[in-house]
C-alpha positions as CSV (number, residue, x, y, z in Angstrom):
1,M,88.7,51.8,-45.8
2,K,86.9,53.1,-42.7
3,W,84.2,55.9,-42.5
4,P,84.1,58.5,-39.7
5,K,81.3,57.9,-37.3
6,S,80.2,61.5,-37.1
7,K,80.9,64.9,-38.6
8,S,82.1,66.3,-35.3
9,R,84.5,63.4,-34.6
10,S,86.0,63.7,-38.1
11,R,86.7,67.4,-37.6
12,T,88.6,66.7,-34.4
13,V,91.0,64.2,-36.1
14,A,91.3,65.2,-39.7
15,Q,93.9,67.7,-40.9
16,S,93.5,69.9,-44.0
17,Y,95.4,68.6,-47.0
18,S,98.1,70.9,-48.2
19,R,99.9,70.7,-51.5
20,I,103.6,71.5,-51.9
21,V,104.1,74.3,-54.3
22,V,107.2,73.5,-56.4
23,Q,109.1,76.3,-58.0
24,S,109.5,76.4,-61.8
25,H,113.2,75.6,-61.6
26,S,112.5,72.5,-59.5
27,R,109.8,71.4,-61.8
28,T,112.3,71.6,-64.7
29,V,114.9,69.5,-62.9
30,L,112.3,66.9,-61.9
31,S,111.0,66.7,-65.5
32,L,114.5,66.2,-66.8
33,L,115.2,63.4,-64.3
34,L,111.9,61.7,-65.0
35,S,112.6,61.9,-68.8
36,L,116.0,60.4,-68.2
37,A,114.5,57.5,-66.1
38,I,111.9,56.8,-68.7
39,A,114.6,56.8,-71.4
40,Q,116.7,54.3,-69.4
41,A,113.7,52.0,-68.9
42,F,112.9,52.1,-72.7
43,A,116.6,51.5,-73.5
44,Q,116.7,48.5,-71.1
45,R,113.5,47.1,-72.6
46,D,114.8,47.6,-76.2
47,S,118.0,45.9,-75.2
48,L,116.3,42.9,-73.8
49,L,113.9,42.6,-76.7
50,G,116.9,42.8,-79.1
51,I,118.5,39.9,-77.2
52,A,115.3,37.9,-77.5
53,R,115.1,38.5,-81.2
54,S,118.7,37.8,-82.0
55,T,119.5,34.8,-79.9
56,N,119.1,31.2,-81.0
57,V,119.2,29.8,-77.5
58,D,115.7,29.3,-76.1
59,T,116.6,29.7,-72.5
60,T,118.2,33.1,-73.2
61,K,115.1,34.1,-75.1
62,V,112.9,33.1,-72.1
63,W,115.0,35.1,-69.6
64,A,115.2,38.2,-71.9
65,L,111.4,38.4,-72.5
66,M,110.7,37.7,-68.8
67,E,113.0,40.5,-67.6
68,A,111.4,42.9,-70.1
69,G,108.0,42.0,-68.6
70,K,109.3,42.5,-65.0
71,L,110.2,46.2,-65.9
72,Y,106.4,46.9,-66.0
73,L,105.1,44.8,-63.1
74,Q,104.1,47.9,-61.1
75,S,103.7,50.7,-63.6
76,Q,102.0,48.9,-66.5
77,P,101.0,45.3,-65.4
78,D,99.1,44.7,-68.7
79,S,102.3,45.2,-70.7
80,S,104.1,43.0,-68.1
81,V,101.5,40.2,-68.8
82,Y,102.1,40.5,-72.5
83,F,105.9,40.1,-72.4
84,I,105.9,37.4,-69.7
85,G,103.2,35.5,-71.7
86,Q,105.6,35.5,-74.7
87,S,108.4,34.2,-72.5
88,L,106.1,31.5,-71.1
89,A,105.1,30.3,-74.5
90,V,108.8,29.7,-75.4
91,A,109.5,28.0,-72.1
92,E,106.5,25.6,-72.4
93,R,107.3,24.8,-76.0
94,T,110.8,23.7,-75.0
95,N,109.7,22.2,-71.7
96,F,112.0,24.5,-69.8
97,E,110.5,23.9,-66.3
98,R,112.6,26.5,-64.4
99,G,111.5,29.1,-66.8
100,I,107.9,28.0,-66.7
101,A,107.8,28.4,-62.9
102,K,109.5,31.8,-62.9
103,C,107.2,33.1,-65.7
104,R,104.1,32.0,-64.0
105,I,105.1,33.4,-60.6
106,N,105.9,36.8,-62.1
107,R,102.8,36.8,-64.2
108,A,100.7,36.0,-61.1
109,Y,102.2,39.2,-59.5
110,A,101.1,41.2,-62.5
111,Y,97.6,39.6,-62.5
112,N,97.2,40.7,-58.9
113,N,98.0,44.2,-59.9
114,L,95.4,44.0,-62.7
115,G,92.8,42.6,-60.4
116,R,92.7,39.2,-62.2
117,Y,93.0,37.2,-59.0
118,K,91.7,33.9,-60.2
119,A,94.2,33.9,-63.0
120,S,96.9,34.6,-60.4
121,V,95.9,31.6,-58.3
122,A,95.9,29.4,-61.4
123,D,99.5,30.4,-62.3
124,C,100.7,29.8,-58.8
125,Q,99.1,26.4,-58.6
126,V,101.1,25.4,-61.7
127,A,104.4,26.9,-60.4
128,I,104.4,25.5,-56.9
129,P,104.9,21.8,-57.6
130,I,107.7,22.7,-60.1
131,C,109.5,24.8,-57.5
132,R,109.2,22.0,-55.0
133,R,110.6,19.4,-57.4
134,L,113.5,21.5,-58.5
135,G,114.3,22.9,-55.1
136,M,113.6,26.6,-56.0
137,K,113.0,27.8,-52.5
138,K,113.1,31.5,-53.2
139,E,110.6,31.2,-56.0
140,L,108.4,28.8,-53.9
141,V,108.1,31.5,-51.2
142,A,107.1,34.1,-53.9
143,A,104.5,31.7,-55.4
144,F,102.8,31.1,-52.0
145,N,102.9,34.8,-51.2
146,N,101.3,35.8,-54.6
147,M,98.6,33.1,-54.2
148,G,97.9,34.3,-50.6
149,N,97.5,37.9,-51.9
150,A,95.1,36.7,-54.6
151,W,93.0,34.7,-52.1
152,D,93.0,37.7,-49.8
153,F,91.6,40.0,-52.5
154,L,89.0,37.3,-53.3
155,G,87.8,37.3,-49.7
156,N,88.9,33.7,-49.0
157,R,90.6,34.1,-45.6
158,W,91.4,30.5,-44.9
159,Q,93.1,30.0,-48.2
160,A,95.1,33.2,-47.7
161,I,96.2,32.2,-44.2
162,G,97.2,28.8,-45.5
163,A,99.2,30.2,-48.4
164,F,101.1,32.8,-46.3
165,S,101.8,30.1,-43.6
166,D,103.3,27.9,-46.4
167,A,105.4,30.9,-47.5
168,L,106.9,31.3,-44.0
169,Q,107.6,27.6,-43.8
170,A,109.2,27.6,-47.2
171,M,111.6,30.3,-46.0
172,E,113.4,27.9,-43.7
173,G,116.9,27.2,-45.1
174,A,116.4,29.5,-48.1
175,N,118.9,32.3,-48.9
176,L,116.4,35.2,-49.3
177,P,116.7,38.9,-49.6
178,P,115.9,40.8,-46.3
179,H,112.6,42.2,-47.8
180,F,111.1,38.7,-48.3
181,P,110.1,38.0,-44.7
182,I,108.9,41.6,-44.2
183,T,106.6,41.2,-47.2
184,V,105.1,38.0,-46.0
185,R,104.7,39.3,-42.5
186,N,102.9,42.3,-43.9
187,N,100.5,40.0,-45.7
188,L,99.8,38.1,-42.5
189,A,99.2,41.4,-40.7
190,R,96.5,42.1,-43.3
191,Q,94.9,38.7,-42.5
192,Y,94.7,39.7,-38.8
193,E,93.2,43.0,-40.1
194,N,90.6,41.1,-42.1
195,L,89.7,39.0,-39.0
196,G,89.2,42.2,-36.9
197,L,92.3,41.8,-34.7
198,Y,93.5,45.3,-35.4
199,Q,95.9,45.7,-32.5
200,K,97.8,42.6,-33.5
201,S,97.8,43.8,-37.1
202,F,99.2,47.1,-36.0
203,D,102.0,45.4,-34.0
204,Y,102.9,43.3,-37.1
205,G,102.9,46.4,-39.3
206,R,105.1,48.3,-36.9
207,Q,107.6,45.5,-36.8
208,S,107.7,45.3,-40.6
209,Y,108.0,49.1,-40.8
210,E,111.0,49.1,-38.4
211,E,112.8,46.3,-40.3
212,A,112.1,48.0,-43.6
213,A,113.4,51.3,-42.3
214,A,116.6,49.5,-41.2
215,I,117.3,48.2,-44.7
216,G,116.2,51.5,-46.3
217,D,113.4,50.0,-48.5
218,S,111.0,52.9,-49.2
219,S,108.2,50.6,-50.7
220,L,108.2,48.3,-47.7
221,V,108.3,51.3,-45.3
222,A,105.2,52.5,-47.1
223,S,103.6,49.1,-46.8
224,G,104.2,49.0,-43.1
225,L,102.8,52.5,-42.7
226,H,99.8,51.3,-44.8
227,I,99.1,48.5,-42.3
228,M,99.6,50.8,-39.3
229,A,97.3,53.4,-40.8
230,F,94.4,50.9,-41.4
231,A,94.7,49.4,-38.0
232,A,94.9,52.8,-36.2
233,L,91.8,53.9,-38.2
234,S,89.9,50.7,-37.3
235,L,90.8,51.3,-33.6
236,G,89.4,54.8,-33.7
237,R,92.8,56.6,-33.7
238,E,92.0,58.8,-36.7
239,A,94.5,61.5,-36.1
240,E,97.3,58.9,-35.9
241,A,96.0,57.2,-39.0
242,L,95.9,60.4,-40.9
243,G,99.5,61.0,-40.2
244,Y,100.5,57.5,-41.4
245,C,98.3,58.0,-44.6
246,R,100.0,61.3,-45.5
247,R,103.5,59.6,-45.2
248,V,102.2,56.7,-47.4
249,E,101.0,59.2,-50.0
250,R,104.4,61.0,-50.0
251,I,106.4,57.8,-50.4
252,A,104.0,56.3,-53.0
253,R,104.4,59.3,-55.2
254,E,108.2,59.2,-54.8
255,V,108.4,55.5,-55.7
256,E,105.5,55.6,-58.2
257,D,103.5,52.9,-56.5
258,P,99.9,53.4,-57.7
259,V,98.3,50.8,-55.3
260,L,99.7,52.5,-52.2
261,L,98.8,55.9,-53.6
262,V,95.2,54.9,-54.1
263,F,95.0,53.6,-50.5
264,A,96.4,56.8,-49.1
265,L,94.2,59.1,-51.2
266,N,91.1,57.1,-50.3
267,N,91.6,57.2,-46.6
268,I,92.8,60.9,-46.4
269,A,89.7,61.9,-48.3
270,V,87.4,60.0,-46.0
271,I,89.0,61.3,-42.8
272,S,89.1,64.9,-44.0
273,Y,85.7,65.0,-45.8
274,W,83.7,66.8,-43.1
275,D,86.3,69.6,-42.9
276,Q,87.0,69.9,-46.6
277,P,84.3,68.1,-48.6
278,A,85.3,69.6,-52.0
279,A,89.0,68.8,-51.6
280,A,88.2,65.3,-50.3
281,E,85.9,64.5,-53.3
282,K,88.6,65.8,-55.6
283,M,91.2,63.6,-53.9
284,M,88.8,60.6,-54.2
285,Q,88.4,61.3,-58.0
286,E,92.2,61.3,-58.3
287,A,92.3,57.9,-56.5
288,L,89.8,56.5,-59.0
289,T,91.8,57.8,-61.9
290,V,95.1,56.4,-60.6
291,A,93.4,53.0,-59.9
292,Q,91.8,52.8,-63.4
293,G,95.1,53.8,-65.0
294,S,97.1,51.2,-63.1
295,G,94.6,48.4,-63.4
296,D,94.1,48.3,-59.6
297,L,90.6,46.8,-59.4
298,F,90.5,46.7,-55.6
299,G,91.4,50.4,-55.4
300,E,89.0,51.3,-58.2
301,I,86.1,49.7,-56.3
302,A,87.1,51.4,-53.1
303,A,87.2,54.8,-54.8
304,L,83.8,54.2,-56.4
305,Q,82.4,53.3,-53.0
306,G,83.9,56.4,-51.5
307,L,82.5,58.6,-54.2
308,A,79.1,57.0,-53.7
309,R,79.2,57.7,-50.0
310,F,80.2,61.3,-50.6
311,S,77.3,61.7,-53.0
312,I,74.9,60.3,-50.3
313,W,76.2,62.7,-47.7
314,S,75.7,65.6,-50.2
315,R,72.2,64.2,-51.2
316,R,73.1,63.5,-54.8
317,F,71.4,60.1,-54.7
318,S,71.2,59.5,-58.5
319,Q,75.0,60.0,-58.8
320,A,75.6,57.9,-55.7
321,E,73.6,55.0,-57.2
322,Q,75.6,55.2,-60.4
323,Y,78.9,54.9,-58.5
324,A,77.6,52.1,-56.3
325,N,76.3,50.1,-59.3
326,R,79.7,50.5,-61.1
327,A,81.5,49.2,-58.0
328,L,79.0,46.3,-57.6
329,Q,79.5,45.2,-61.2
330,K,83.3,45.1,-61.0
331,A,83.2,43.3,-57.6
332,R,80.9,40.6,-58.9
333,Q,83.1,40.0,-61.9
334,E,86.0,38.9,-59.7
335,N,83.8,37.4,-56.9
336,M,85.1,39.9,-54.4
337,N,82.6,39.1,-51.7
338,D,83.6,41.7,-49.1
339,E,83.2,44.5,-51.7
340,V,79.9,43.0,-53.0
341,A,78.5,43.2,-49.5
342,G,79.6,46.8,-49.1
343,C,77.9,47.8,-52.4
344,Y,74.7,46.2,-51.3
345,L,74.8,48.3,-48.1
346,L,75.4,51.5,-50.1
347,L,72.5,50.8,-52.5
348,S,70.2,49.9,-49.6
349,D,71.0,53.3,-47.9
350,I,70.3,55.1,-51.2
351,A,67.0,53.3,-51.6
352,L,66.0,54.2,-48.1
353,A,67.0,57.9,-48.6
354,T,64.9,58.0,-51.9
355,G,61.8,56.4,-50.3
356,K,62.2,53.0,-52.1
357,T,61.4,50.9,-49.0
358,K,60.9,47.6,-50.9
359,S,64.3,48.0,-52.7
360,H,65.8,49.0,-49.3
361,Y,64.5,45.8,-47.7
362,D,65.7,43.5,-50.5
363,L,69.1,45.1,-50.7
364,R,69.6,45.1,-47.0
365,R,68.6,41.5,-46.9
366,L,71.3,40.7,-49.5
367,F,73.8,42.6,-47.4
368,F,73.0,40.7,-44.3
369,Y,73.2,37.4,-46.2
370,M,76.6,38.3,-47.7
371,S,77.9,39.5,-44.2
372,D,76.7,36.3,-42.5
373,T,78.4,34.2,-45.2
374,L,81.7,36.1,-44.8
375,T,81.5,36.0,-41.0
376,N,80.8,32.2,-40.9
377,S,83.9,31.6,-43.1
378,Q,86.3,33.4,-40.7
379,L,88.0,32.0,-37.7
380,V,90.1,34.0,-35.4
381,H,93.6,32.5,-35.2
382,A,95.4,34.4,-32.7
383,T,97.9,32.9,-30.3
384,Q,100.3,34.5,-27.7
385,E,103.0,33.0,-25.5
386,L,102.7,33.6,-21.7
387,E,104.6,32.3,-18.7
388,T,102.7,29.3,-17.1
389,K,101.2,29.4,-13.6
390,Y,103.7,26.8,-12.5
391,E,106.7,29.0,-13.4
392,T,105.0,32.0,-11.7
393,A,104.4,29.9,-8.6
394,Q,108.1,28.9,-8.6
395,K,109.2,32.5,-8.8
396,E,106.8,33.5,-6.0
397,Q,108.2,30.7,-3.8
398,Q,111.8,31.9,-4.5
399,I,110.7,35.4,-3.5
400,V,109.1,34.1,-0.3
401,A,112.2,32.1,0.5
402,L,114.5,35.1,0.0
403,Q,112.3,37.2,2.2
404,Q,112.3,34.6,5.0
405,E,116.1,34.3,4.8
406,K,116.3,38.1,5.1
407,E,114.1,38.0,8.2
408,L,116.2,35.3,9.7
409,Q,119.4,37.3,9.2
410,Q,117.7,40.3,10.8
411,L,116.7,38.3,13.8
412,R,120.2,36.9,14.3
413,L,121.6,40.5,14.0
414,R,119.1,41.6,16.7
415,Q,120.2,38.7,19.0
416,K,123.8,39.6,18.6
417,N,123.2,43.3,19.4
418,G,121.2,42.2,22.5
419,L,124.2,40.1,23.7
420,I,126.6,42.9,23.2
421,G,124.2,45.3,25.1
422,S,124.1,42.9,28.0
423,L,127.8,43.7,28.7
424,A,127.2,47.5,28.8
425,G,127.5,47.8,32.6
426,A,127.5,45.7,35.6
427,A,125.4,48.2,37.5
428,V,122.3,47.4,35.5
429,L,123.3,43.7,35.0
430,M,120.1,42.2,36.4
431,V,117.8,44.6,34.4
432,V,119.8,44.0,31.3
433,L,119.6,40.2,31.8
434,A,115.9,40.3,32.3
435,A,115.5,42.4,29.2
436,L,117.7,40.1,27.2
437,A,115.8,37.1,28.5
438,W,112.6,38.6,27.3
439,I,114.0,39.6,24.0
440,N,115.6,36.2,23.5
441,L,112.3,34.5,24.3
442,Q,110.5,36.7,21.7
443,N,113.2,36.0,19.1
444,R,113.1,32.3,19.7
445,R,109.4,32.4,19.2
446,K,109.8,34.2,15.9
447,L,112.6,31.8,14.8
448,F,110.4,28.9,15.8
449,N,107.4,30.3,13.8
450,Q,109.7,30.9,10.8
451,E,111.1,27.4,10.9
452,T,107.6,26.0,11.4
453,R,106.4,27.9,8.3
454,I,109.4,26.7,6.3
455,Q,108.8,23.1,7.3
456,A,105.1,23.5,6.4
457,Q,106.1,24.8,3.0
458,K,108.4,21.8,2.5
459,I,105.7,19.4,3.6
460,K,103.3,21.1,1.1
461,E,105.7,20.8,-1.7
462,L,106.4,17.1,-0.9
463,E,102.6,16.5,-0.7
464,Q,102.2,18.1,-4.2
465,E,104.9,15.9,-5.6
466,R,103.3,12.9,-4.0
467,Q,99.9,13.8,-5.4
468,L,101.5,14.3,-8.8
469,S,103.1,10.9,-8.6
470,I,99.8,9.3,-7.6
471,A,98.0,11.2,-10.5
472,D,100.7,9.9,-12.9
473,A,100.2,6.3,-11.7
474,V,96.4,6.6,-11.8
475,M,96.6,8.1,-15.3
476,Q,98.8,5.3,-16.6
477,G,96.5,2.7,-15.0
478,Q,93.5,4.3,-16.5
479,E,95.0,4.3,-20.0
480,K,96.0,0.6,-19.7
481,E,92.6,-0.3,-18.4
482,R,90.9,1.7,-21.2
483,S,93.1,-0.1,-23.7
484,R,92.3,-3.5,-22.2
485,L,88.5,-2.8,-22.0
486,A,88.5,-1.4,-25.6
487,R,90.1,-4.7,-26.9
488,D,87.8,-6.8,-24.8
489,L,84.7,-4.9,-26.0
490,H,85.8,-4.9,-29.6
491,D,87.2,-8.4,-29.9
492,G,85.1,-10.2,-27.3
493,L,81.7,-8.7,-26.9
494,G,81.7,-7.2,-30.4
495,G,82.5,-10.5,-31.9
496,M,79.8,-12.2,-29.9
497,L,77.2,-9.6,-31.0
498,S,78.3,-9.9,-34.6
499,G,77.9,-13.7,-34.3
500,I,74.4,-13.3,-32.9
501,K,73.5,-10.9,-35.7
502,Q,74.6,-13.5,-38.3
503,A,72.6,-16.2,-36.6
504,L,69.5,-14.1,-36.6
505,F,70.0,-13.3,-40.3
506,A,70.4,-17.1,-40.9
507,M,67.2,-17.8,-38.9
508,K,65.3,-15.1,-40.8
509,G,66.4,-16.6,-44.1
510,N,65.8,-20.3,-43.2
511,Q,62.5,-19.9,-41.3
512,I,59.1,-19.0,-42.7
513,L,57.7,-16.6,-40.2
514,P,54.4,-14.8,-39.9
515,E,54.6,-11.1,-41.0
516,T,54.4,-9.8,-37.4
517,S,57.2,-12.1,-36.3
518,A,59.3,-11.3,-39.3
519,A,58.9,-7.5,-38.5
520,A,59.8,-8.1,-34.9
521,L,62.9,-10.1,-35.9
522,S,63.9,-7.3,-38.3
523,Q,63.5,-4.8,-35.4
524,V,65.7,-7.0,-33.2
525,V,68.4,-7.2,-35.9
526,S,68.2,-3.4,-36.4
527,D,68.5,-2.8,-32.6
528,L,71.4,-5.3,-32.4
529,D,73.1,-3.5,-35.3
530,R,72.8,-0.1,-33.5
531,S,74.2,-1.8,-30.3
532,I,77.2,-3.1,-32.3
533,N,77.8,0.4,-33.7
534,E,77.5,2.0,-30.2
535,L,79.9,-0.6,-28.8
536,R,82.4,0.2,-31.5
537,H,82.0,3.9,-30.8
538,I,82.6,3.3,-27.0
539,A,85.7,1.1,-27.8
540,R,87.0,3.8,-30.2
541,N,86.7,6.6,-27.6
542,M,88.4,4.4,-24.9
543,M,91.4,3.7,-27.1
544,P,91.3,4.7,-30.8
545,E,92.9,2.2,-33.1
546,A,94.4,5.0,-35.2
547,L,96.3,6.2,-32.1
548,V,97.9,2.9,-31.4
549,R,98.7,2.0,-35.0
550,F,99.5,5.3,-36.7
551,G,100.1,7.8,-34.0
552,L,98.8,11.1,-32.6
553,N,98.6,13.0,-35.9
554,D,96.4,10.5,-37.6
555,A,94.3,9.8,-34.5
556,L,93.5,13.5,-34.0
557,E,92.6,13.9,-37.7
558,D,90.4,10.8,-37.5
559,F,88.7,12.1,-34.4
560,C,88.0,15.5,-36.0
561,D,86.5,13.8,-39.1
562,H,84.3,11.7,-36.8
563,L,83.0,14.8,-35.0
564,R,82.6,16.6,-38.3
565,Q,80.2,14.0,-39.6
566,S,77.3,15.4,-37.5
567,G,77.3,18.5,-39.7
568,E,76.7,20.8,-36.8
569,L,80.4,21.7,-36.3
570,K,83.0,22.5,-38.9
571,I,86.4,21.4,-37.6
572,H,89.6,22.5,-39.3
573,F,92.7,20.3,-38.5
574,Q,96.2,21.5,-39.1
575,S,99.5,19.9,-38.3
576,F,103.2,20.8,-38.9
577,G,106.3,18.8,-38.2
578,M,104.6,15.6,-37.1
579,E,106.2,13.2,-39.5
580,E,107.9,11.3,-36.6
581,R,105.9,9.7,-33.8
582,L,106.1,10.7,-30.2
583,P,106.5,8.3,-27.2
584,Q,103.2,6.4,-26.9
585,E,102.5,7.6,-23.4
586,T,102.9,11.3,-24.5
587,E,100.6,10.6,-27.6
588,V,97.9,9.1,-25.4
589,V,97.9,12.0,-22.9
590,L,97.8,14.6,-25.7
591,F,95.0,12.8,-27.4
592,R,93.0,12.7,-24.2
593,I,93.5,16.5,-23.7
594,A,92.4,17.3,-27.3
595,Q,89.5,14.8,-27.0
596,E,88.2,16.5,-23.8
597,L,88.6,20.0,-25.2
598,L,86.7,19.1,-28.4
599,N,84.0,17.3,-26.4
600,N,83.6,20.6,-24.4
601,V,83.2,22.5,-27.6
602,V,80.5,20.1,-28.9
603,R,78.6,20.0,-25.5
604,H,78.9,23.6,-24.3
605,A,80.3,26.1,-26.8
606,K,77.4,26.2,-29.4
607,A,80.1,26.9,-32.0
608,T,79.9,26.5,-35.8
609,N,83.6,26.4,-36.4
610,A,86.6,25.0,-34.6
611,L,90.3,24.8,-35.2
612,V,92.7,22.1,-34.0
613,Q,96.4,22.8,-34.6
614,L,99.3,20.5,-33.7
615,L,102.8,22.0,-34.2
616,R,106.2,20.4,-33.6
617,D,109.2,22.7,-33.9
618,K,112.5,21.0,-32.9
619,G,112.2,20.2,-29.2
620,R,108.9,22.0,-28.6
621,L,105.3,20.8,-29.3
622,S,102.2,22.9,-29.1
623,L,98.5,22.0,-29.3
624,T,95.8,24.6,-29.9
625,V,92.0,24.2,-29.9
626,E,89.9,27.2,-30.8
627,D,86.2,27.8,-31.4
628,D,83.9,30.7,-32.3
629,G,81.2,29.7,-29.8
630,K,79.6,31.7,-27.0
631,G,82.8,31.9,-24.9
632,F,83.0,32.4,-21.1
633,D,84.9,34.4,-18.5
634,A,88.4,32.8,-18.4
635,A,89.0,34.1,-14.9
636,T,86.3,31.7,-13.5
637,L,88.3,28.6,-14.6
638,D,90.3,28.7,-11.3
639,K,87.0,28.1,-9.4
640,V,85.7,25.4,-11.7
641,Q,85.8,22.0,-10.0
642,G,84.4,19.9,-13.0
643,I,86.2,16.7,-13.7
644,G,86.9,17.7,-17.3
645,W,89.0,20.8,-16.5
646,V,90.7,19.0,-13.6
647,N,91.7,16.1,-15.9
648,I,93.0,18.6,-18.5
649,R,95.1,20.5,-15.9
650,S,96.5,17.2,-14.4
651,R,97.4,15.9,-17.8
652,V,99.2,19.1,-18.8
653,N,101.1,19.1,-15.5
654,Y,102.0,15.4,-16.1
655,L,103.6,16.4,-19.4
656,G,105.4,19.4,-17.8
657,G,103.5,21.7,-20.2
658,E,102.1,25.2,-20.1
659,L,98.3,25.8,-20.4
660,D,96.9,29.1,-21.6
661,V,93.2,29.7,-21.9
662,R,91.8,32.9,-23.6
663,S,88.1,33.5,-23.7
664,A,85.4,36.1,-23.1
665,P,81.6,36.0,-23.4
666,G,80.5,36.1,-27.0
667,Q,84.1,35.9,-28.3
668,G,84.8,32.1,-28.5
669,C,87.6,30.3,-26.7
670,S,91.3,29.6,-27.4
671,V,93.2,26.9,-25.5
672,H,96.9,26.7,-26.1
673,I,99.2,24.0,-24.7
674,E,103.0,24.0,-25.1
675,M,105.5,21.5,-23.8
676,Q,109.2,20.6,-24.1
677,L,109.7,17.2,-25.8
678,P,112.1,14.8,-24.1
């Protein structure tokens, strides 16, 4: 939920909330339809419970009780937990694994609606290995998605991103309903939202909205609008956001989705507060009532925070403090760190307004501590595909070649017209011949210049190819020499130093030395030990043993672990599809690129977090290195002549890959490399 920055701004974007007056006849028809729907739900529940009581087959009893619980997943999640719990007890007593997995996945969904997020994670962690073992692909996707939602509400962004990514990966080869990928994509959009990438979140939400509209799913349409509304509001487009929120409210009331309804009411109230404060506060009270009635803990806390903020604006500080403390208590119970930080900020504002400067200082310090903790745990993971500079250069060369060909054709046409004109009349033959001679001379000069430029272009291309071949040969020679030197250092000089160390130890043990000599000998042994370690470090950097023996994936992970040992930089390593090894030459070049990028992060970025991601998808391979450091102007890279970036570019060109660098001062750096595997 976002707050308007000023009263005047809010009035320019907010629209007054209007209620639809329904005629008494329409209310009567709607009441009859609602009564009929409730009666059908009760009849279905009674039928399922009757089957569960009457059957002697345990699996049938499990399915009947679970289906009864699923009837209440949205409207009454506490009842859903009760019935699914009975079903789970029967499944566990009979060791019915498929039933255990499905019960826990559905109960995790209900727990999320009740705000019991840790319990949801625990159920999913039990269900996931069962689904993998039994090949339950659809259920596996649902389990990862439920767990991702729970981590999201708990404020653990990395765990949420990992769970949603696993859900997308599990979808491959699974026969799923069309709403499944939309739901997971919505959840990933919310992660971009949590990371502050609001435009990207908006784009994902709009894609989900369009796909949901195509299949006619009202709930998913509302979810897509929900994401678009939040992103638009965060980007300062409040009028646009208000329109989305009103559409969400209308759909949420139609499909009886309390979670979406609470979201819509919260944001409509905030946007329209300065124009209609009384109506906005009434709407926020309705949001609180709906959230409490449906067990939506997140919505309840948001509504309490909204009412606290409204009370501050109207100078009812005592009431504001009550609302804020209620929200803080509930957020602490479920470790909802984002909401706890928001409550501290509210309470500090109240303390400042009431003249309690000491309390204001303490609460604001808690807010900054929580905010810093949350900020340090987040890492922007945003990647986009662009055409490479090499492809752009090729297209530009093609355009230049076409233009040159067109000019040549025009020159030939002029020459032909000149020759025809020379036959116009014998009376002016000499004048025409002189003119033609001059024109012909000029045309020949132009043709000569064009041909010279074409030849120069061909020579330049051949020179580039020659330089690339030389660079390839030098690179291969360097790697072979590195490998040889690493072996010689490790096996030759390293062995000799280790032998000297053992000899010194033996001398120390066999000789009775004065105290000063013994101390000096100990210092020599210590210095020798550090020299051996430094030698091993140099040999490892020149040609890591893990790269030769186990391949690129293990070598990169080992290198990240080595850098992480300093404690100054947290490095997260992720890899997908790297079960099979690449050609050794390709692995060596990719390792050198990643090694150079991470060394740059350590030496220059002043970062606290870094991400290394290696992804292989069929015939494509991508390498991404990101950090949250001080960043730089990416446009200046074309002018950089440092050996590090030159080596990175030459190695990417050697692999025939594409290099994309995204950075700005104060916003970290993201380097993405993509290549086609042979």
